[in-house]
C-alpha positions as CSV (number, residue, x, y, z in Angstrom):
1,M,-32.5,-40.1,-15.3
2,S,-35.1,-38.7,-18.5
3,D,-38.6,-39.7,-18.2
4,A,-38.1,-42.2,-20.8
5,A,-35.8,-44.1,-19.4
6,Q,-38.0,-44.5,-15.9
7,P,-39.0,-48.3,-14.9
8,T,-42.6,-48.6,-15.3
9,A,-45.3,-49.3,-12.3
10,A,-45.6,-52.7,-13.8
11,E,-42.1,-53.0,-13.5
12,V,-41.9,-52.1,-10.2
13,R,-44.8,-54.0,-9.3
14,A,-43.0,-57.1,-10.3
15,A,-39.8,-56.4,-9.1
16,A,-41.6,-56.6,-5.3
17,E,-43.3,-59.6,-6.4
18,A,-40.3,-61.4,-6.9
19,V,-38.6,-60.2,-3.6
20,K,-41.9,-61.7,-2.2
21,A,-41.2,-65.3,-3.9
22,A,-37.3,-64.9,-3.1
23,L,-38.5,-64.2,0.6
24,D,-40.5,-67.6,0.4
25,V,-37.6,-69.7,-1.4
26,H,-35.1,-68.6,1.3
27,L,-37.3,-69.2,4.4
28,A,-37.8,-72.8,3.0
29,A,-34.2,-72.8,2.8
30,V,-33.6,-72.4,6.3
31,E,-36.4,-74.5,7.0
32,R,-34.6,-77.5,5.5
33,R,-31.1,-76.5,6.0
34,S,-28.5,-79.3,7.3
35,G,-26.1,-77.4,9.0
36,E,-24.8,-73.7,9.3
37,D,-23.0,-74.1,5.9
38,D,-25.7,-75.4,4.0
39,P,-25.4,-73.9,0.0
40,A,-29.1,-74.0,-0.5
41,V,-29.0,-71.2,2.1
42,Y,-26.2,-69.4,0.8
43,E,-27.9,-69.6,-2.8
44,A,-31.4,-68.3,-1.4
45,F,-29.5,-65.4,0.3
46,N,-27.9,-64.8,-2.3
47,E,-31.3,-64.6,-4.7
48,L,-32.9,-62.6,-1.9
49,A,-30.2,-60.3,-2.1
50,A,-30.8,-59.7,-5.5
51,A,-34.2,-59.3,-5.6
52,A,-34.2,-56.7,-3.0
53,E,-31.6,-54.7,-4.8
54,E,-33.5,-54.7,-8.0
55,Y,-36.5,-53.3,-6.5
56,D,-34.9,-50.9,-4.5
57,E,-33.2,-49.7,-7.5
58,L,-36.7,-49.4,-9.8
59,L,-38.6,-48.1,-7.0
60,Y,-36.3,-45.3,-6.6
61,D,-35.9,-44.3,-10.1
62,R,-39.5,-44.7,-10.7
63,Y,-40.9,-43.0,-7.2
64,D,-37.7,-41.6,-6.0
65,E,-38.6,-44.1,-2.6
66,V,-35.9,-46.3,-0.9
67,T,-36.8,-49.6,1.3
68,P,-35.3,-50.1,4.8
69,F,-33.4,-53.1,3.7
70,E,-29.5,-53.6,3.5
71,I,-28.2,-56.7,2.9
72,P,-24.6,-57.0,2.2
73,G,-23.3,-58.3,-1.0
74,S,-20.0,-58.9,-2.9
75,E,-20.2,-55.7,-4.9
76,D,-19.8,-54.0,-1.1
77,S,-16.7,-55.9,-0.5
78,L,-14.8,-57.1,-3.8
79,P,-14.9,-56.3,-7.7
80,P,-16.0,-58.8,-10.1
81,Y,-13.8,-62.1,-10.3
82,A,-11.4,-61.6,-13.2
83,G,-9.6,-64.7,-12.8
84,P,-9.3,-68.0,-14.6
85,E,-12.4,-70.3,-15.3
86,E,-10.5,-73.6,-14.5
87,P,-7.8,-72.6,-11.7
88,N,-4.7,-74.6,-11.7
89,A,-3.9,-73.5,-8.5
90,L,-5.5,-71.9,-5.4
91,S,-4.4,-70.0,-2.2
92,V,-6.5,-70.2,1.2
93,L,-6.0,-67.0,2.9
94,I,-7.4,-67.1,6.9
95,R,-7.5,-64.1,9.4
96,R,-8.6,-65.0,12.8
97,D,-8.8,-62.3,15.9
98,Y,-8.5,-63.3,19.3
99,A,-8.3,-61.0,22.5
100,V,-6.5,-62.5,25.5
101,V,-9.3,-62.4,28.4
102,E,-8.0,-64.4,31.1
103,P,-4.2,-64.1,30.6
104,Q,-3.8,-66.9,33.6
105,R,-5.5,-69.6,31.8
106,L,-2.9,-69.0,28.6
107,L,0.2,-69.0,30.9
108,A,-1.2,-72.5,32.5
109,Q,-1.9,-73.9,29.4
110,A,1.2,-73.0,27.7
111,G,3.1,-73.9,31.1
112,R,1.4,-77.7,30.7
113,V,2.4,-77.9,27.1
114,A,6.0,-77.4,28.0
115,D,6.3,-79.5,30.4
116,L,4.7,-82.3,28.3
117,D,7.1,-81.4,25.9
118,A,10.2,-81.7,27.8
119,E,13.0,-84.3,28.9
120,P,12.6,-86.7,31.5
121,D,15.1,-85.3,33.4
122,A,15.5,-81.7,32.1
123,E,13.9,-78.7,33.9
124,S,10.6,-77.4,32.3
125,A,11.0,-75.8,29.7
126,N,10.0,-72.6,30.8
127,G,9.4,-69.5,29.6
128,A,6.5,-70.5,28.6
129,G,4.4,-69.4,31.3
130,S,6.4,-66.0,31.9
131,S,5.0,-64.2,29.8
132,V,2.1,-64.1,27.1
133,H,4.0,-63.5,24.3
134,A,6.0,-66.5,25.2
135,A,2.5,-68.5,25.9
136,L,1.1,-67.7,22.7
137,G,4.3,-69.2,20.6
138,V,3.9,-72.5,22.7
139,L,0.3,-72.8,21.9
140,F,0.2,-71.8,18.7
141,G,3.5,-73.7,18.1
142,E,1.7,-77.0,19.6
143,F,-1.8,-76.8,18.1
144,E,-3.1,-76.3,14.6
145,P,-4.9,-73.2,14.4
146,D,-8.5,-74.9,13.6
147,E,-7.9,-76.8,17.2
148,I,-7.0,-73.4,18.4
149,A,-10.1,-71.5,17.3
150,S,-12.5,-74.3,18.8
151,R,-10.9,-74.7,22.1
152,H,-10.1,-71.2,22.1
153,K,-12.1,-70.5,25.5
154,E,-9.6,-73.3,27.1
155,F,-6.6,-71.2,26.2
156,G,-7.9,-68.1,27.8
157,L,-8.9,-66.5,24.0
158,E,-12.1,-64.9,22.9
159,E,-12.7,-65.1,19.3
160,G,-12.7,-61.2,17.1
161,D,-14.1,-61.2,13.6
162,S,-12.6,-63.8,11.1
163,T,-12.2,-64.3,7.1
164,L,-11.7,-66.8,4.6
165,W,-10.6,-66.2,1.3
166,V,-10.1,-68.7,-1.9
167,T,-8.1,-67.1,-4.6
168,A,-7.5,-68.6,-7.6
169,S,-3.9,-68.8,-9.2
170,D,-2.9,-69.6,-12.8
171,E,-0.1,-71.8,-11.6
172,P,1.5,-72.8,-8.1
173,T,3.9,-70.6,-7.0
174,D,7.6,-71.5,-6.5
175,P,8.6,-72.9,-2.9
176,G,9.4,-69.9,-0.4
177,E,8.1,-67.5,-3.0
178,W,5.4,-65.6,-0.8
179,L,6.7,-66.4,3.0
180,E,8.1,-63.0,3.5
181,S,5.1,-60.8,3.0
182,P,2.2,-63.8,2.3
183,F,-0.5,-61.6,2.4
184,E,0.8,-58.4,0.0
185,Q,-0.2,-59.3,-3.1
186,V,-4.0,-60.9,-2.5
187,D,-5.6,-59.2,-5.8
188,P,-9.2,-59.1,-5.1
189,Q,-10.3,-59.9,-8.4
190,R,-8.7,-63.5,-8.3
191,V,-11.3,-64.3,-5.3
192,V,-13.1,-67.5,-6.2
193,C,-15.1,-66.8,-2.8
194,R,-14.6,-65.6,0.7
195,F,-16.4,-66.2,4.4
196,D,-17.0,-63.9,7.0
197,V,-17.7,-64.3,10.8
198,S,-18.2,-61.4,12.5
199,A,-20.0,-60.1,15.9
200,V,-22.4,-57.6,13.4
201,F,-23.8,-60.5,11.9
202,D,-24.9,-62.1,14.8
203,D,-28.7,-62.6,16.1
204,D,-31.2,-61.6,18.6
205,E,-29.3,-58.0,18.8
206,F,-31.5,-55.5,20.7
207,D,-31.5,-52.1,20.8
208,D,-31.9,-49.8,24.2
209,D,-35.5,-49.8,23.8
210,G,-36.1,-53.5,23.3
211,S,-36.2,-53.2,19.1
212,A,-34.4,-56.0,17.5
213,E,-31.7,-54.8,15.0
214,V,-31.9,-56.5,11.3
215,D,-30.5,-59.7,11.2
216,E,-27.4,-60.5,9.1
217,P,-26.2,-64.4,7.9
218,L,-23.3,-65.4,10.5
219,E,-21.4,-66.7,7.5
220,E,-21.7,-65.2,4.2
221,A,-20.5,-66.6,1.1
222,D,-19.8,-63.2,-1.0
223,R,-19.3,-64.5,-4.3
């Protein structure tokens, strides 16, 4: 970058002041939040991220220095939105990962479901408690995914990462059109918003020397 194009010291100072102001707004939003999904907290987070990024860029351009901050943002994961401003249809794409940590609990719960569903004079619909594969089919066939998520410990499961994407469409799809490959034709430029949950965002993580790692939000709206 040429000297003429470099930001002035005053511009860098102004960007630093903007970060300080955004920090105050973010803290106030967190202190007043109504729950984990408070939109005011998300908005303040995004404003803080934008202010910090602007300051980091100006600081580097002017002084060849960087900040220690790394705030995740939509530019790191999704391209700019290029879908319709007023979508006529939406698709909600959800992925939740689980680890089977207590197979016997999973088998027992599936066996109970099969016994309850069996005809009074019939033998237990077994197969349900004979393998993890069969048990998963029984439980996910009986319960909605949201109920599995809220009761996963009862079923011997441990939550992993999860993500939810809302994508915009011009028109609803025809019945059966995408069932064979439901996630194959996702256009990242039509993602209206996304929400991620991951252990990498957990609070109170410490290094071996007792120092805390940089905290990130448990659930983040990237757009």
